[in-house]
N, C-alpha and C positions, 0 to 999 in steps of 0.2 A: 665066353657065356656072355652075350648081350648085355647092354644097358639095363633090358627092360627085365630080363632073368634078375639077373644082381640087383636091382632096387625090390623084387617082389620076394626075393629067398630071403630079405633082411628085414627081421623083426624088430619093427620099432616101437617101442611103448605105447599104449594111447594117453593122448593128451589129457591132461588133467586140468579142471580149469582153477585157476587162481585169482585170489582177490588183487583187485588194483587197488590205488593210495584212498581210492571213495569208495572201495566197498562193493564196486560193479563186477562183476566175474569177466575174466579175460581168458582166451586160448591161447595156445603157442602152436603155430602151424608150421613146421618144418620143411624145406624143398626137396627132400625125400617123398614126402608123402604128397605133394604136388609134382612130381616127375612122370608119373605114369598116368595123369589125367588127361582126358582131351582139352583142346583147344576152343573152348568155349566163344571166344571173343572171333572163332574164321568163320567167314562167310557161307551159309549152306543156302540149299533149295529150298529146306523148309523153314530155314531160321531167317529173320529179319536181319535187315542190316545194321549196322554200329551204328547209322543216325538214328535208324527207330528204336533201339535199345538204350542209347547213353540215356535219355531223360530217366529212364524206370531205373536206371542202375545207380545214377545223381541222386535221384530222390530216397533210394534205399541207403545210400550212404550218408546223407544228410539228415534221415532219421536218429542215428544211433549218436551223431553228434550235437542233435537236440537232446536227445534223452542224455547225454553227459554232462549237459549243461548244470551247472546246480540251480537248485529251485529258488526263489528271493533276488536275482542279481537281473536285471535288467539291461537292456541294449544302454551303453553308455553313448549312442548316437541320440536317442529319444529322449531321452532324459536331460541331455543338454541341449535340445531344440524347444523342448514346451517351455523351459524356463523362458529359455531367451524371446519367445512369443511373449509369455504371459507378461513379462517386465517392458519389451519395449511397445508395445500396443496397448496403452490404457482405455478403457471403456468410454463410452460416447457419454454414458450417464456421470463420470466423474469428472470427466473434461468439463462438463455442462456445469455442475456445480462450481467447481473451482473459478470459472468463468463470471456464475455470478455471485459469487463471493468478493472475488478481486474487485467488483464496481465497486465507485464511491458512493453513499447516501447522498441522495437528494438536497440542495442545501436549504429549501423549503417544500414543505409538505402541507397543502391546504386542509383545513379542516373540513370533515365533511355536512353536508347542512344539517340542521336538527330536522326531524322527525315531527311533521305538524298531523295531527289526526283531522281525516276529513269532518267537516262540519263544526269543528272545535272553534274556530274564529266566528262561524253563525252565532252560536252558541253563547260565546264572549260577548259579543254587540249586542243577542236580545239580553242577556242579562245586565247590560250596562243600561239598557232603555227603561226596563222595567223598575230598576231601581231610582232611576231620574223620574219616573212618571210617579213613583210611590213617594217620590219627595215634592214633586211638587204640588202633588193630592194633599198632603198633608200641611204644605205652606199654605195653601188656598183656605183650607179647614182652619188652621190657627187664625189666621187674619179674618174669618167669619168670628170666631168668638171673640177678638179683641175687638171688633167695629157693631158688634151687633148683642155684646153685655151677656152673652149665652154661659150658663152657669155650666161648666164640663166637671164641675166635683162629683156627681154620679153618673155622668157620661164618659167619662175617661177611658171605657173599654172603646170606644167610637175610635179611639186612636190605633188601634189594632185592628178593628173592623173593615174602616174605610179603606186601608192601605190592601188588605185583603181582597175585599170588592173589587178594589181596581186592579190589582192583579190578573185576579178574574177575569175581567171583562177587556183588558189590554192581550190575554195572551190567548182568549178564544177568537179572538180577531184577528191577531198577526203574529205574536211572539210564539205560541205554542205551549210546550211543557217548561221551559224555561221560565216561564211567569204563571202558567197554569199551577203547578205543584207548591210553589210559593203560596200562592194564591188563597188555594185552599186548606194551605195548613193556616195563614194568618185567619182565615175567616172564620175555621172551627174554634179558634184559639179566641178571636174576639166573641164567638156565640158563650162559649164557655164563662167568659168573663164578664160577660153580662148575666148570663145565669146568677154567677155566685155573687157577684156585686148585687144584684138586684133581691136576692131571699139568704143571702149569709151565708150559703152552704159550703163554705171552702174545705172541708174534709173531703169533698167528694172527687177532688184531684187522686183519693188514692182507686177509683174506678172511671175516670173518664179520659184518663190521661189515652186509652187505645182510639179513640176519635179522633186524636193529634195523629198520631204515627202507630198503626197503618192508614187509618180511617182517611186523613189530609192524601196522601200520598194516592190514595186509591181513588179520591172524588177528582184530583189531578187527570189521572191517567183515563179515567172516565170521560173528563171531559175533553180530552185530549181525542179518545177513540169516537167521540160524537163529533166532533167537528173536522177530523180525517176520515170518518166513516170506515174506522180500521177494527175489524171484529177481534184482534189480536188484543190491542189496548183496550177495549172492552170488557174483556172476557178479563184481565188481570185488575182492572180497576174494580169490576164486580167482585172479585175473588179476595181481591184486599179491603175493601168496604165488609165486605160479610164475615171474615177473620174478624176483623176491629169491632164488629156488631158480637160476635159472640165472645171476645175477652171482657170488653164492658157487660155484658150478661153476666158471665161469671164471678167477676169483681162486683157487682152489684148486688149479688146475691150474697158475697161471702162478706164482704164489709158492710154493706147495708141492710141486711135483714139477718145475718147472725150475728157480727159482733157488736152492730149499731154502733157505728165511732161516729155519725150523727144524730144532732137530735130531730131532725126535719122527718114530716111527715111525708111519705111519698105516695099516699094513698093508692088506689086500686093498681098503678104501675109496681108498688113493693109487693102486695098481695100476689099479682100474677107473674112476677118476675121468676121463679124457680119453679113452675108449671110450664111457663112459656119457655124457660132453658131446655127442660126436658123433653119435650114436645120437638123441638129445633134440632137437638141433638141426635134424637131416635131419627127422624124424616131423614137428616144427612147420612148416618149408617144404613137406612135402608135403599137411598140412593145410590151408594156406593156399591151394596152389595148386588143391587138389580142391574147396575152397569158392568161389573166384574162378569157376572152370569151371563149377560149378551155379549160381552167381550171372548169370551170363553168358547 
């Protein structure tokens, strides 16, 4: 009996899969089972050459090898190369920071120049000039009193009024607001002192103080706007003087006509103060409502 008949007559039990050490099934194939199988590696007419089949077979053999590799394990070659590259090649930013921190501090660090606001030097010089002019005028007035025998007992408000008028004139000619605003405030104070000294109405300070500020400030800004032909300063000056007049009227009505803190008889002005205040406030409210309606 030939070898082929002998191999076919022999019954071999079917191969049973068995689990390997890692849980994957394996199949045991005996040499007798492969004895009668055709040679698949032999070149034929309809089969490709060995060089053409070899890549496919190699890829099929490499696939189970890749599957049997346990998960979570990395290639030792890649794991060893990446830390070496990361350790041996520091980044450029770290190298730059290290080089900068290693530099020694300079021995001398110059202090930056102090900031000087534009125009502050001019305003300071103008204030000095205005103060000097006031002192000169006061000195001349004192000399006039000493050598002429002028009695300044009742005319002491002139020591406030004359410097104020001097500052107004000098400021309007050349110095501007640096002299106009102080001159306006001193002029208003001098006029109030002159009124109170002549009438004895000293309790009137309870309601005349708004004429000094914001009234004096508004007068100085208004004169500066007239000098420079500045509409913005003109509007600011008018608003401040109007606010000062409203506060003065409210104080006059409260202290002079309601509480009567002074025995001074204000005549027709005291009688018309309250109606005039109501009329002015009503006109202001109407003007504001009309302006808001037009703008809407």
